[in-house]
C-alpha atoms as one frame of an Amber mdcrd trajectory, in Angstrom:
protein
  -0.448  -0.293   0.285   0.963   3.782  -1.027   1.819   5.997   1.699  -0.177
   9.820   1.175   2.968  11.535   0.225   3.472   8.908  -2.535  -0.065   8.875
  -4.222   1.021  12.781  -4.950   3.680  12.064  -6.635   6.402  11.582  -4.227
   8.976   8.908  -3.664  12.011   7.520  -0.599  15.542   7.285  -1.093  16.704
   4.832   1.314  19.772   5.363   3.852  20.438   2.695   6.593  17.377   1.556
   7.557  15.111   4.721   6.944  13.483   5.703   3.744  13.847   9.795   3.424
  11.505  11.074   2.175  13.230  13.261  -1.709  11.833  16.637  -0.637  13.227
  19.787  -2.309  12.547  23.127  -3.106  10.986  25.027  -5.706  13.324  27.258
  -8.439  12.700  30.784  -8.157  13.934  34.163  -9.447  17.724  34.852  -9.291
  18.231  37.870  -8.245  19.447  40.125  -5.921  17.418  41.672  -3.426  17.794
  44.908  -2.544  18.096  47.730   0.723  14.611  47.823   1.414  13.649  44.113
   0.359  16.569  42.585   2.772  15.492  45.142   5.299  11.587  43.989   4.708
  13.305  40.797   5.744  14.705  41.612   9.521  11.586  42.414  10.188   9.170
  39.411   9.061  12.340  37.651  10.879  11.705  38.802  13.836   8.196  39.914
  14.060   6.102  37.980  11.605   7.873  33.993  12.427   5.026  32.432  10.832
   5.004  34.535   7.511   7.879  33.963   6.921   8.447  29.976   7.467   5.456
  29.500   4.716   7.565  32.262   2.352  10.377  29.684   2.798   8.577  26.548
   3.299   7.084  27.396   0.196   9.454  28.644  -2.179   8.445  31.738  -2.287
  10.271  33.863  -0.077  12.577  35.991  -3.628   9.631  36.174  -5.528   7.833
  37.725  -2.579  11.230  40.401  -1.070  12.130  41.319  -5.412   8.718  42.731
  -5.616   8.686  44.628  -2.077  11.373  46.252  -2.878  10.503  46.735  -6.695
   7.665  49.027  -4.704   9.220  50.774  -2.288  12.279  52.094  -4.889   9.419
  52.614  -6.653   7.848  54.818  -3.318  10.807  55.898  -2.395  11.855  57.580
  -6.065   8.174  59.367  -6.026   8.400  60.847  -3.034  12.162  62.082  -3.521
  11.171  63.994  -6.983   7.765  65.624  -5.331  10.168  66.936  -2.332  11.940
  68.572  -5.373  10.007  69.906  -7.065   8.065  70.958  -3.630  11.569  72.800
  -2.479  12.653  73.136  -6.383  15.566  71.228  -6.107  16.712  71.412  -9.403
  20.084  70.424 -11.969  20.223  74.212 -12.445  20.461  75.003  -8.635  23.742
  72.800  -8.419  25.335  74.637 -11.052  24.102  78.038  -9.849  24.454  77.414
  -6.468  26.143  74.626  -5.037  25.439  75.354  -1.150  21.943  76.380  -1.198
  21.253  72.826  -3.328  23.240  70.815  -0.312  20.888  72.844   1.853  17.581
  71.988   0.888  18.449  68.834   0.067
């Protein structure tokens, strides 16, 4: 009689007197996780342990962190651009008066 694991396509390998299930994590994107993704990873490891474990065991943690990093970077860029427009910080100001440009930045 096959086990439930074998009925769903799983297989075992024999090591000594034990049958060990052949388990492997799914392949993920090989992209680098940026600063915001690494910070979020640190946060979920510390404060959302079950969520972190679920992402890790499902093999979706890198995709999730890459997505978080992309959205955070987009938001950061938009905020910097909006603040520069409000403060009238331009490349022309930088060329004309660097000290004022630094003060406003």
